[in-house]
mmCIF file of the N, C-alpha and C atoms, coordinates in Angstrom:
data_MODEL
# 
_entry.id   MODEL 
# 
loop_
_atom_site.group_PDB 
_atom_site.id 
_atom_site.type_symbol 
_atom_site.label_atom_id 
_atom_site.label_alt_id 
_atom_site.label_comp_id 
_atom_site.label_asym_id 
_atom_site.label_entity_id 
_atom_site.label_seq_id 
_atom_site.pdbx_PDB_ins_code 
_atom_site.Cartn_x 
_atom_site.Cartn_y 
_atom_site.Cartn_z 
_atom_site.occupancy 
_atom_site.B_iso_or_equiv 
_atom_site.pdbx_formal_charge 
_atom_site.auth_seq_id 
_atom_site.auth_comp_id 
_atom_site.auth_asym_id 
_atom_site.auth_atom_id 
_atom_site.pdbx_PDB_model_num 
ATOM 1   N N  . MET A 1 1  ? 199.896 -221.920 -20.053 1.00 0.00 ? 1  MET A N  1 
ATOM 2   C CA . MET A 1 1  ? 201.220 -221.500 -20.542 1.00 0.00 ? 1  MET A CA 1 
ATOM 3   C C  . MET A 1 1  ? 202.042 -221.601 -19.322 1.00 0.00 ? 1  MET A C  1 
ATOM 4   N N  . ASP A 1 2  ? 203.195 -221.972 -19.565 1.00 0.00 ? 2  ASP A N  1 
ATOM 5   C CA . ASP A 1 2  ? 204.262 -221.889 -18.589 1.00 0.00 ? 2  ASP A CA 1 
ATOM 6   C C  . ASP A 1 2  ? 204.942 -220.309 -18.320 1.00 0.00 ? 2  ASP A C  1 
ATOM 7   N N  . THR A 1 3  ? 205.073 -220.204 -17.005 1.00 0.00 ? 3  THR A N  1 
ATOM 8   C CA . THR A 1 3  ? 205.466 -218.996 -16.640 1.00 0.00 ? 3  THR A CA 1 
ATOM 9   C C  . THR A 1 3  ? 207.019 -218.853 -17.072 1.00 0.00 ? 3  THR A C  1 
ATOM 10  N N  . THR A 1 4  ? 207.366 -217.692 -17.642 1.00 0.00 ? 4  THR A N  1 
ATOM 11  C CA . THR A 1 4  ? 208.389 -217.358 -18.092 1.00 0.00 ? 4  THR A CA 1 
ATOM 12  C C  . THR A 1 4  ? 208.784 -216.091 -17.897 1.00 0.00 ? 4  THR A C  1 
ATOM 13  N N  . LEU A 1 5  ? 210.082 -215.531 -17.928 1.00 0.00 ? 5  LEU A N  1 
ATOM 14  C CA . LEU A 1 5  ? 210.603 -214.134 -17.939 1.00 0.00 ? 5  LEU A CA 1 
ATOM 15  C C  . LEU A 1 5  ? 211.003 -213.572 -19.449 1.00 0.00 ? 5  LEU A C  1 
ATOM 16  N N  . TRP A 1 6  ? 211.060 -214.641 -20.359 1.00 0.00 ? 6  TRP A N  1 
ATOM 17  C CA . TRP A 1 6  ? 211.537 -214.277 -21.642 1.00 0.00 ? 6  TRP A CA 1 
ATOM 18  C C  . TRP A 1 6  ? 210.667 -215.137 -22.608 1.00 0.00 ? 6  TRP A C  1 
ATOM 19  N N  . PHE A 1 7  ? 211.052 -214.690 -23.834 1.00 0.00 ? 7  PHE A N  1 
ATOM 20  C CA . PHE A 1 7  ? 210.424 -215.613 -24.871 1.00 0.00 ? 7  PHE A CA 1 
ATOM 21  C C  . PHE A 1 7  ? 211.516 -215.927 -25.990 1.00 0.00 ? 7  PHE A C  1 
ATOM 22  N N  . ASP A 1 8  ? 211.930 -217.204 -25.708 1.00 0.00 ? 8  ASP A N  1 
ATOM 23  C CA . ASP A 1 8  ? 213.019 -217.700 -26.837 1.00 0.00 ? 8  ASP A CA 1 
ATOM 24  C C  . ASP A 1 8  ? 212.480 -217.923 -28.275 1.00 0.00 ? 8  ASP A C  1 
ATOM 25  N N  . GLU A 1 9  ? 213.212 -218.256 -29.242 1.00 0.00 ? 9  GLU A N  1 
ATOM 26  C CA . GLU A 1 9  ? 212.899 -218.468 -30.509 1.00 0.00 ? 9  GLU A CA 1 
ATOM 27  C C  . GLU A 1 9  ? 211.716 -219.635 -30.662 1.00 0.00 ? 9  GLU A C  1 
ATOM 28  N N  . ASN A 1 10 ? 211.545 -220.303 -30.093 1.00 0.00 ? 10 ASN A N  1 
ATOM 29  C CA . ASN A 1 10 ? 210.256 -221.220 -30.152 1.00 0.00 ? 10 ASN A CA 1 
ATOM 30  C C  . ASN A 1 10 ? 209.336 -220.660 -29.824 1.00 0.00 ? 10 ASN A C  1 
ATOM 31  N N  . HIS A 1 11 ? 209.110 -219.844 -28.608 1.00 0.00 ? 11 HIS A N  1 
ATOM 32  C CA . HIS A 1 11 ? 207.912 -219.161 -28.282 1.00 0.00 ? 11 HIS A CA 1 
ATOM 33  C C  . HIS A 1 11 ? 207.430 -218.157 -29.226 1.00 0.00 ? 11 HIS A C  1 
ATOM 34  N N  . ILE A 1 12 ? 208.445 -217.396 -29.816 1.00 0.00 ? 12 ILE A N  1 
ATOM 35  C CA . ILE A 1 12 ? 208.021 -216.485 -30.698 1.00 0.00 ? 12 ILE A CA 1 
ATOM 36  C C  . ILE A 1 12 ? 207.347 -217.098 -32.221 1.00 0.00 ? 12 ILE A C  1 
ATOM 37  N N  . ARG A 1 13 ? 208.250 -218.121 -32.376 1.00 0.00 ? 13 ARG A N  1 
ATOM 38  C CA . ARG A 1 13 ? 207.728 -218.903 -33.565 1.00 0.00 ? 13 ARG A CA 1 
ATOM 39  C C  . ARG A 1 13 ? 206.302 -219.534 -33.423 1.00 0.00 ? 13 ARG A C  1 
ATOM 40  N N  . ASP A 1 14 ? 206.067 -219.942 -32.020 1.00 0.00 ? 14 ASP A N  1 
ATOM 41  C CA . ASP A 1 14 ? 204.488 -220.468 -31.768 1.00 0.00 ? 14 ASP A CA 1 
ATOM 42  C C  . ASP A 1 14 ? 203.684 -219.333 -31.430 1.00 0.00 ? 14 ASP A C  1 
ATOM 43  N N  . ARG A 1 15 ? 204.094 -217.965 -31.571 1.00 0.00 ? 15 ARG A N  1 
ATOM 44  C CA . ARG A 1 15 ? 203.235 -216.797 -31.184 1.00 0.00 ? 15 ARG A CA 1 
ATOM 45  C C  . ARG A 1 15 ? 202.745 -216.907 -29.869 1.00 0.00 ? 15 ARG A C  1 
ATOM 46  N N  . ARG A 1 16 ? 203.225 -217.376 -28.892 1.00 0.00 ? 16 ARG A N  1 
ATOM 47  C CA . ARG A 1 16 ? 203.152 -217.398 -27.657 1.00 0.00 ? 16 ARG A CA 1 
ATOM 48  C C  . ARG A 1 16 ? 202.686 -215.979 -27.033 1.00 0.00 ? 16 ARG A C  1 
ATOM 49  N N  . LEU A 1 17 ? 203.627 -215.054 -27.220 1.00 0.00 ? 17 LEU A N  1 
ATOM 50  C CA . LEU A 1 17 ? 203.250 -213.781 -26.702 1.00 0.00 ? 17 LEU A CA 1 
ATOM 51  C C  . LEU A 1 17 ? 201.913 -213.199 -27.108 1.00 0.00 ? 17 LEU A C  1 
ATOM 52  N N  . GLU A 1 18 ? 201.861 -213.413 -28.622 1.00 0.00 ? 18 GLU A N  1 
ATOM 53  C CA . GLU A 1 18 ? 200.394 -212.802 -29.125 1.00 0.00 ? 18 GLU A CA 1 
ATOM 54  C C  . GLU A 1 18 ? 199.221 -213.638 -28.292 1.00 0.00 ? 18 GLU A C  1 
ATOM 55  N N  . ALA A 1 19 ? 199.363 -214.954 -28.231 1.00 0.00 ? 19 ALA A N  1 
ATOM 56  C CA . ALA A 1 19 ? 198.310 -215.798 -27.552 1.00 0.00 ? 19 ALA A CA 1 
ATOM 57  C C  . ALA A 1 19 ? 197.923 -215.158 -25.818 1.00 0.00 ? 19 ALA A C  1 
ATOM 58  N N  . LEU A 1 20 ? 199.091 -214.929 -25.257 1.00 0.00 ? 20 LEU A N  1 
ATOM 59  C CA . LEU A 1 20 ? 198.898 -214.282 -24.023 1.00 0.00 ? 20 LEU A CA 1 
ATOM 60  C C  . LEU A 1 20 ? 198.061 -213.056 -23.982 1.00 0.00 ? 20 LEU A C  1 
ATOM 61  N N  . ILE A 1 21 ? 198.516 -212.224 -24.853 1.00 0.00 ? 21 ILE A N  1 
ATOM 62  C CA . ILE A 1 21 ? 197.781 -210.867 -24.917 1.00 0.00 ? 21 ILE A CA 1 
ATOM 63  C C  . ILE A 1 21 ? 196.332 -211.045 -25.263 1.00 0.00 ? 21 ILE A C  1 
ATOM 64  N N  . ALA A 1 22 ? 196.176 -211.927 -26.310 1.00 0.00 ? 22 ALA A N  1 
ATOM 65  C CA . ALA A 1 22 ? 194.709 -212.292 -26.919 1.00 0.00 ? 22 ALA A CA 1 
ATOM 66  C C  . ALA A 1 22 ? 193.926 -212.662 -25.444 1.00 0.00 ? 22 ALA A C  1 
ATOM 67  N N  . THR A 1 23 ? 194.404 -213.895 -24.944 1.00 0.00 ? 23 THR A N  1 
ATOM 68  C CA . THR A 1 23 ? 193.727 -214.339 -24.110 1.00 0.00 ? 23 THR A CA 1 
ATOM 69  C C  . THR A 1 23 ? 193.402 -213.130 -22.841 1.00 0.00 ? 23 THR A C  1 
ATOM 70  N N  . GLY A 1 24 ? 194.327 -212.279 -22.657 1.00 0.00 ? 24 GLY A N  1 
ATOM 71  C CA . GLY A 1 24 ? 193.876 -211.390 -21.498 1.00 0.00 ? 24 GLY A CA 1 
ATOM 72  C C  . GLY A 1 24 ? 192.946 -210.332 -22.081 1.00 0.00 ? 24 GLY A C  1 
ATOM 73  N N  . GLN A 1 25 ? 193.037 -209.930 -23.500 1.00 0.00 ? 25 GLN A N  1 
ATOM 74  C CA . GLN A 1 25 ? 191.974 -209.298 -23.910 1.00 0.00 ? 25 GLN A CA 1 
ATOM 75  C C  . GLN A 1 25 ? 190.601 -209.658 -24.143 1.00 0.00 ? 25 GLN A C  1 
ATOM 76  N N  . PHE A 1 26 ? 190.548 -211.185 -24.377 1.00 0.00 ? 26 PHE A N  1 
ATOM 77  C CA . PHE A 1 26 ? 189.020 -211.732 -24.592 1.00 0.00 ? 26 PHE A CA 1 
ATOM 78  C C  . PHE A 1 26 ? 188.524 -212.057 -23.180 1.00 0.00 ? 26 PHE A C  1 
ATOM 79  N N  . THR A 1 27 ? 189.645 -212.465 -22.196 1.00 0.00 ? 27 THR A N  1 
ATOM 80  C CA . THR A 1 27 ? 189.171 -212.560 -20.838 1.00 0.00 ? 27 THR A CA 1 
ATOM 81  C C  . THR A 1 27 ? 188.544 -211.137 -20.175 1.00 0.00 ? 27 THR A C  1 
ATOM 82  N N  . THR A 1 28 ? 189.285 -210.097 -20.357 1.00 0.00 ? 28 THR A N  1 
ATOM 83  C CA . THR A 1 28 ? 188.630 -208.923 -20.013 1.00 0.00 ? 28 THR A CA 1 
ATOM 84  C C  . THR A 1 28 ? 187.265 -208.304 -20.691 1.00 0.00 ? 28 THR A C  1 
ATOM 85  N N  . CYS A 1 29 ? 187.161 -208.715 -21.749 1.00 0.00 ? 29 CYS A N  1 
ATOM 86  C CA . CYS A 1 29 ? 185.836 -208.605 -22.645 1.00 0.00 ? 29 CYS A CA 1 
ATOM 87  C C  . CYS A 1 29 ? 184.809 -209.281 -21.862 1.00 0.00 ? 29 CYS A C  1 
ATOM 88  N N  . TYR A 1 30 ? 184.974 -210.543 -21.882 1.00 0.00 ? 30 TYR A N  1 
ATOM 89  C CA . TYR A 1 30 ? 183.975 -211.454 -21.143 1.00 0.00 ? 30 TYR A CA 1 
ATOM 90  C C  . TYR A 1 30 ? 183.637 -210.891 -19.641 1.00 0.00 ? 30 TYR A C  1 
ATOM 91  N N  . ASN A 1 31 ? 184.593 -210.462 -18.904 1.00 0.00 ? 31 ASN A N  1 
ATOM 92  C CA . ASN A 1 31 ? 184.453 -209.984 -17.657 1.00 0.00 ? 31 ASN A CA 1 
ATOM 93  C C  . ASN A 1 31 ? 183.537 -208.748 -17.660 1.00 0.00 ? 31 ASN A C  1 
ATOM 94  N N  . LEU A 1 32 ? 183.874 -207.885 -18.646 1.00 0.00 ? 32 LEU A N  1 
ATOM 95  C CA . LEU A 1 32 ? 183.243 -206.543 -18.643 1.00 0.00 ? 32 LEU A CA 1 
ATOM 96  C C  . LEU A 1 32 ? 181.760 -206.876 -18.986 1.00 0.00 ? 32 LEU A C  1 
ATOM 97  N N  . LEU A 1 33 ? 181.554 -207.818 -19.986 1.00 0.00 ? 33 LEU A N  1 
ATOM 98  C CA . LEU A 1 33 ? 180.242 -208.128 -20.397 1.00 0.00 ? 33 LEU A CA 1 
ATOM 99  C C  . LEU A 1 33 ? 179.402 -208.630 -19.126 1.00 0.00 ? 33 LEU A C  1 
ATOM 100 N N  . ARG A 1 34 ? 180.107 -209.501 -18.558 1.00 0.00 ? 34 ARG A N  1 
ATOM 101 C CA . ARG A 1 34 ? 178.914 -210.075 -17.344 1.00 0.00 ? 34 ARG A CA 1 
ATOM 102 C C  . ARG A 1 34 ? 178.846 -208.799 -16.395 1.00 0.00 ? 34 ARG A C  1 
ATOM 103 N N  . TYR A 1 35 ? 179.748 -207.938 -16.113 1.00 0.00 ? 35 TYR A N  1 
ATOM 104 C CA . TYR A 1 35 ? 179.541 -206.974 -15.474 1.00 0.00 ? 35 TYR A CA 1 
ATOM 105 C C  . TYR A 1 35 ? 178.436 -205.718 -16.072 1.00 0.00 ? 35 TYR A C  1 
ATOM 106 N N  . ALA A 1 36 ? 178.810 -205.437 -17.338 1.00 0.00 ? 36 ALA A N  1 
ATOM 107 C CA . ALA A 1 36 ? 177.734 -204.508 -17.974 1.00 0.00 ? 36 ALA A CA 1 
ATOM 108 C C  . ALA A 1 36 ? 176.243 -205.092 -17.961 1.00 0.00 ? 36 ALA A C  1 
ATOM 109 N N  . PHE A 1 37 ? 176.155 -206.182 -18.053 1.00 0.00 ? 37 PHE A N  1 
ATOM 110 C CA . PHE A 1 37 ? 174.472 -206.716 -18.369 1.00 0.00 ? 37 PHE A CA 1 
ATOM 111 C C  . PHE A 1 37 ? 173.958 -206.810 -16.847 1.00 0.00 ? 37 PHE A C  1 
ATOM 112 N N  . ARG A 1 38 ? 174.600 -206.427 -15.868 1.00 0.00 ? 38 ARG A N  1 
ATOM 113 C CA . ARG A 1 38 ? 173.794 -206.472 -14.553 1.00 0.00 ? 38 ARG A CA 1 
ATOM 114 C C  . ARG A 1 38 ? 172.981 -205.051 -14.500 1.00 0.00 ? 38 ARG A C  1 
ATOM 115 N N  . PHE A 1 39 ? 173.212 -204.124 -15.391 1.00 0.00 ? 39 PHE A N  1 
ATOM 116 C CA . PHE A 1 39 ? 172.438 -202.889 -15.453 1.00 0.00 ? 39 PHE A CA 1 
ATOM 117 C C  . PHE A 1 39 ? 171.389 -202.849 -16.601 1.00 0.00 ? 39 PHE A C  1 
ATOM 118 N N  . SER A 1 40 ? 170.484 -202.048 -16.408 1.00 0.00 ? 40 SER A N  1 
ATOM 119 C CA . SER A 1 40 ? 169.299 -201.804 -17.203 1.00 0.00 ? 40 SER A CA 1 
ATOM 120 C C  . SER A 1 40 ? 169.599 -201.616 -18.655 1.00 0.00 ? 40 SER A C  1 
ATOM 121 N N  . PRO A 1 41 ? 168.955 -202.237 -19.657 1.00 0.00 ? 41 PRO A N  1 
ATOM 122 C CA . PRO A 1 41 ? 169.217 -201.986 -20.958 1.00 0.00 ? 41 PRO A CA 1 
ATOM 123 C C  . PRO A 1 41 ? 168.549 -200.433 -21.144 1.00 0.00 ? 41 PRO A C  1 
ATOM 124 N N  . ALA A 1 42 ? 167.731 -199.991 -20.338 1.00 0.00 ? 42 ALA A N  1 
ATOM 125 C CA . ALA A 1 42 ? 166.927 -198.848 -20.652 1.00 0.00 ? 42 ALA A CA 1 
ATOM 126 C C  . ALA A 1 42 ? 167.966 -197.602 -20.630 1.00 0.00 ? 42 ALA A C  1 
ATOM 127 N N  . ASP A 1 43 ? 168.931 -197.720 -19.784 1.00 0.00 ? 43 ASP A N  1 
ATOM 128 C CA . ASP A 1 43 ? 170.118 -196.620 -19.591 1.00 0.00 ? 43 ASP A CA 1 
ATOM 129 C C  . ASP A 1 43 ? 170.888 -196.591 -20.957 1.00 0.00 ? 43 ASP A C  1 
ATOM 130 N N  . PRO A 1 44 ? 170.863 -195.501 -21.668 1.00 0.00 ? 44 PRO A N  1 
ATOM 131 C CA . PRO A 1 44 ? 171.493 -195.449 -22.849 1.00 0.00 ? 44 PRO A CA 1 
ATOM 132 C C  . PRO A 1 44 ? 172.855 -195.402 -22.854 1.00 0.00 ? 44 PRO A C  1 
ATOM 133 N N  . TYR A 1 45 ? 173.617 -195.084 -21.686 1.00 0.00 ? 45 TYR A N  1 
ATOM 134 C CA . TYR A 1 45 ? 175.207 -195.217 -21.666 1.00 0.00 ? 45 TYR A CA 1 
ATOM 135 C C  . TYR A 1 45 ? 175.224 -196.661 -21.505 1.00 0.00 ? 45 TYR A C  1 
ATOM 136 N N  . TRP A 1 46 ? 174.460 -197.699 -20.759 1.00 0.00 ? 46 TRP A N  1 
ATOM 137 C CA . TRP A 1 46 ? 175.027 -198.816 -20.651 1.00 0.00 ? 46 TRP A CA 1 
ATOM 138 C C  . TRP A 1 46 ? 174.565 -199.704 -21.839 1.00 0.00 ? 46 TRP A C  1 
ATOM 139 N N  . THR A 1 47 ? 173.584 -199.238 -22.837 1.00 0.00 ? 47 THR A N  1 
ATOM 140 C CA . THR A 1 47 ? 173.259 -199.899 -23.851 1.00 0.00 ? 47 THR A CA 1 
ATOM 141 C C  . THR A 1 47 ? 174.319 -199.923 -24.818 1.00 0.00 ? 47 THR A C  1 
ATOM 142 N N  . THR A 1 48 ? 174.786 -198.665 -25.110 1.00 0.00 ? 48 THR A N  1 
ATOM 143 C CA . THR A 1 48 ? 175.873 -198.196 -25.997 1.00 0.00 ? 48 THR A CA 1 
ATOM 144 C C  . THR A 1 48 ? 177.191 -199.337 -25.510 1.00 0.00 ? 48 THR A C  1 
ATOM 145 N N  . PHE A 1 49 ? 177.570 -199.243 -24.395 1.00 0.00 ? 49 PHE A N  1 
ATOM 146 C CA . PHE A 1 49 ? 178.615 -200.024 -23.814 1.00 0.00 ? 49 PHE A CA 1 
ATOM 147 C C  . PHE A 1 49 ? 178.429 -201.506 -23.985 1.00 0.00 ? 49 PHE A C  1 
ATOM 148 N N  . GLN A 1 50 ? 177.146 -202.079 -23.699 1.00 0.00 ? 50 GLN A N  1 
ATOM 149 C CA . GLN A 1 50 ? 176.843 -203.484 -23.998 1.00 0.00 ? 50 GLN A CA 1 
ATOM 150 C C  . GLN A 1 50 ? 176.797 -203.802 -25.432 1.00 0.00 ? 50 GLN A C  1 
ATOM 151 N N  . THR A 1 51 ? 176.429 -203.042 -26.462 1.00 0.00 ? 51 THR A N  1 
ATOM 152 C CA . THR A 1 51 ? 176.366 -203.295 -27.623 1.00 0.00 ? 51 THR A CA 1 
ATOM 153 C C  . THR A 1 51 ? 177.862 -203.370 -28.136 1.00 0.00 ? 51 THR A C  1 
ATOM 154 N N  . GLY A 1 52 ? 178.777 -202.263 -27.737 1.00 0.00 ? 52 GLY A N  1 
ATOM 155 C CA . GLY A 1 52 ? 179.993 -202.372 -27.879 1.00 0.00 ? 52 GLY A CA 1 
ATOM 156 C C  . GLY A 1 52 ? 180.728 -203.852 -27.649 1.00 0.00 ? 52 GLY A C  1 
ATOM 157 N N  . LEU A 1 53 ? 180.478 -204.168 -26.396 1.00 0.00 ? 53 LEU A N  1 
ATOM 158 C CA . LEU A 1 53 ? 181.053 -205.350 -25.859 1.00 0.00 ? 53 LEU A CA 1 
ATOM 159 C C  . LEU A 1 53 ? 180.652 -206.549 -26.571 1.00 0.00 ? 53 LEU A C  1 
ATOM 160 N N  . VAL A 1 54 ? 179.406 -206.545 -27.071 1.00 0.00 ? 54 VAL A N  1 
ATOM 161 C CA . VAL A 1 54 ? 178.880 -207.814 -27.687 1.00 0.00 ? 54 VAL A CA 1 
ATOM 162 C C  . VAL A 1 54 ? 179.482 -207.793 -29.178 1.00 0.00 ? 54 VAL A C  1 
ATOM 163 N N  . ASN A 1 55 ? 179.737 -206.625 -29.644 1.00 0.00 ? 55 ASN A N  1 
ATOM 164 C CA . ASN A 1 55 ? 180.458 -206.737 -30.988 1.00 0.00 ? 55 ASN A CA 1 
ATOM 165 C C  . ASN A 1 55 ? 181.942 -207.254 -30.891 1.00 0.00 ? 55 ASN A C  1 
ATOM 166 N N  . ASP A 1 56 ? 182.589 -206.733 -29.750 1.00 0.00 ? 56 ASP A N  1 
ATOM 167 C CA . ASP A 1 56 ? 183.959 -207.276 -29.376 1.00 0.00 ? 56 ASP A CA 1 
ATOM 168 C C  . ASP A 1 56 ? 184.041 -208.573 -29.105 1.00 0.00 ? 56 ASP A C  1 
ATOM 169 N N  . TRP A 1 57 ? 182.884 -209.259 -28.545 1.00 0.00 ? 57 TRP A N  1 
ATOM 170 C CA . TRP A 1 57 ? 183.118 -210.753 -28.063 1.00 0.00 ? 57 TRP A CA 1 
ATOM 171 C C  . TRP A 1 57 ? 182.687 -211.333 -29.324 1.00 0.00 ? 57 TRP A C  1 
ATOM 172 N N  . TYR A 1 58 ? 181.704 -210.908 -30.168 1.00 0.00 ? 58 TYR A N  1 
ATOM 173 C CA . TYR A 1 58 ? 181.474 -211.666 -31.633 1.00 0.00 ? 58 TYR A CA 1 
ATOM 174 C C  . TYR A 1 58 ? 182.983 -211.803 -32.272 1.00 0.00 ? 58 TYR A C  1 
ATOM 175 N N  . ASN A 1 59 ? 183.678 -210.397 -32.417 1.00 0.00 ? 59 ASN A N  1 
ATOM 176 C CA . ASN A 1 59 ? 184.937 -210.546 -33.223 1.00 0.00 ? 59 ASN A CA 1 
ATOM 177 C C  . ASN A 1 59 ? 185.993 -211.557 -32.450 1.00 0.00 ? 59 ASN A C  1 
ATOM 178 N N  . PHE A 1 60 ? 185.925 -211.559 -31.300 1.00 0.00 ? 60 PHE A N  1 
ATOM 179 C CA . PHE A 1 60 ? 186.937 -212.364 -30.547 1.00 0.00 ? 60 PHE A CA 1 
ATOM 180 C C  . PHE A 1 60 ? 186.590 -213.907 -30.928 1.00 0.00 ? 60 PHE A C  1 
ATOM 181 N N  . ASN A 1 61 ? 185.203 -214.255 -30.941 1.00 0.00 ? 61 ASN A N  1 
ATOM 182 C CA . ASN A 1 61 ? 184.738 -215.671 -31.336 1.00 0.00 ? 61 ASN A CA 1 
ATOM 183 C C  . ASN A 1 61 ? 185.266 -215.879 -32.959 1.00 0.00 ? 61 ASN A C  1 
ATOM 184 N N  . GLN A 1 62 ? 185.208 -214.824 -33.705 1.00 0.00 ? 62 GLN A N  1 
ATOM 185 C CA . GLN A 1 62 ? 185.263 -215.249 -35.146 1.00 0.00 ? 62 GLN A CA 1 
ATOM 186 C C  . GLN A 1 62 ? 187.177 -215.238 -35.477 1.00 0.00 ? 62 GLN A C  1 
ATOM 187 N N  . ALA A 1 63 ? 187.623 -214.119 -34.659 1.00 0.00 ? 63 ALA A N  1 
ATOM 188 C CA . ALA A 1 63 ? 189.127 -214.279 -34.833 1.00 0.00 ? 63 ALA A CA 1 
ATOM 189 C C  . ALA A 1 63 ? 189.970 -213.734 -33.548 1.00 0.00 ? 63 ALA A C  1 
ATOM 190 N N  . PRO A 1 64 ? 190.274 -214.719 -32.799 1.00 0.00 ? 64 PRO A N  1 
ATOM 191 C CA . PRO A 1 64 ? 190.927 -214.343 -31.235 1.00 0.00 ? 64 PRO A CA 1 
ATOM 192 C C  . PRO A 1 64 ? 191.863 -213.342 -31.492 1.00 0.00 ? 64 PRO A C  1 
ATOM 193 N N  . TYR A 1 65 ? 192.621 -213.238 -32.465 1.00 0.00 ? 65 TYR A N  1 
ATOM 194 C CA . TYR A 1 65 ? 193.840 -212.222 -32.492 1.00 0.00 ? 65 TYR A CA 1 
ATOM 195 C C  . TYR A 1 65 ? 193.542 -210.975 -32.985 1.00 0.00 ? 65 TYR A C  1 
ATOM 196 N N  . TRP A 1 66 ? 192.297 -210.625 -33.435 1.00 0.00 ? 66 TRP A N  1 
ATOM 197 C CA . TRP A 1 66 ? 191.859 -209.295 -34.123 1.00 0.00 ? 66 TRP A CA 1 
ATOM 198 C C  . TRP A 1 66 ? 192.280 -208.234 -33.477 1.00 0.00 ? 66 TRP A C  1 
ATOM 199 N N  . GLN A 1 67 ? 192.053 -207.900 -32.202 1.00 0.00 ? 67 GLN A N  1 
ATOM 200 C CA . GLN A 1 67 ? 192.209 -206.823 -31.517 1.00 0.00 ? 67 GLN A CA 1 
ATOM 201 C C  . GLN A 1 67 ? 193.929 -206.604 -31.541 1.00 0.00 ? 67 GLN A C  1 
ATOM 202 N N  . HIS A 1 68 ? 194.626 -207.462 -31.313 1.00 0.00 ? 68 HIS A N  1 
ATOM 203 C CA . HIS A 1 68 ? 196.236 -207.596 -31.162 1.00 0.00 ? 68 HIS A CA 1 
ATOM 204 C C  . HIS A 1 68 ? 196.623 -207.278 -32.719 1.00 0.00 ? 68 HIS A C  1 
ATOM 205 N N  . GLU A 1 69 ? 196.109 -207.727 -33.768 1.00 0.00 ? 69 GLU A N  1 
ATOM 206 C CA . GLU A 1 69 ? 196.304 -207.417 -34.947 1.00 0.00 ? 69 GLU A CA 1 
ATOM 207 C C  . GLU A 1 69 ? 195.894 -206.149 -35.354 1.00 0.00 ? 69 GLU A C  1 
ATOM 208 N N  . GLN A 1 70 ? 195.073 -205.521 -34.808 1.00 0.00 ? 70 GLN A N  1 
ATOM 209 C CA . GLN A 1 70 ? 194.596 -204.106 -35.175 1.00 0.00 ? 70 GLN A CA 1 
ATOM 210 C C  . GLN A 1 70 ? 195.452 -203.260 -34.441 1.00 0.00 ? 70 GLN A C  1 
ATOM 211 N N  . TYR A 1 71 ? 196.005 -203.480 -33.289 1.00 0.00 ? 71 TYR A N  1 
ATOM 212 C CA . TYR A 1 71 ? 196.681 -202.249 -32.535 1.00 0.00 ? 71 TYR A CA 1 
ATOM 213 C C  . TYR A 1 71 ? 197.987 -202.489 -32.195 1.00 0.00 ? 71 TYR A C  1 
ATOM 214 N N  . ALA A 1 72 ? 198.449 -203.525 -32.274 1.00 0.00 ? 72 ALA A N  1 
ATOM 215 C CA . ALA A 1 72 ? 199.935 -203.868 -32.209 1.00 0.00 ? 72 ALA A CA 1 
ATOM 216 C C  . ALA A 1 72 ? 200.863 -203.435 -33.370 1.00 0.00 ? 72 ALA A C  1 
ATOM 217 N N  . LYS A 1 73 ? 201.552 -203.021 -32.941 1.00 0.00 ? 73 LYS A N  1 
ATOM 218 C CA . LYS A 1 73 ? 202.571 -202.558 -34.131 1.00 0.00 ? 73 LYS A CA 1 
ATOM 219 C C  . LYS A 1 73 ? 203.842 -203.408 -34.432 1.00 0.00 ? 73 LYS A C  1 
ATOM 220 N N  . THR A 1 74 ? 203.679 -204.168 -35.635 1.00 0.00 ? 74 THR A N  1 
ATOM 221 C CA . THR A 1 74 ? 204.624 -205.247 -36.124 1.00 0.00 ? 74 THR A CA 1 
ATOM 222 C C  . THR A 1 74 ? 205.576 -204.656 -37.039 1.00 0.00 ? 74 THR A C  1 
# 
């Protein structure tokens, strides 16, 4: 994505802001997955965290904008 300080009508029509937000969300999820699976699955805290991240990652793969659509106020 090009660097921009604002979004014009073309960017809005192409949903560039939503794409930027979704990219940040699933990149963060992926990085957290890599970090969380360094810990033992025997620890209940990490197991719960890992399970939640795996569910989120599955949702991102099915519908990349799911979290943005769920939490954004449009």
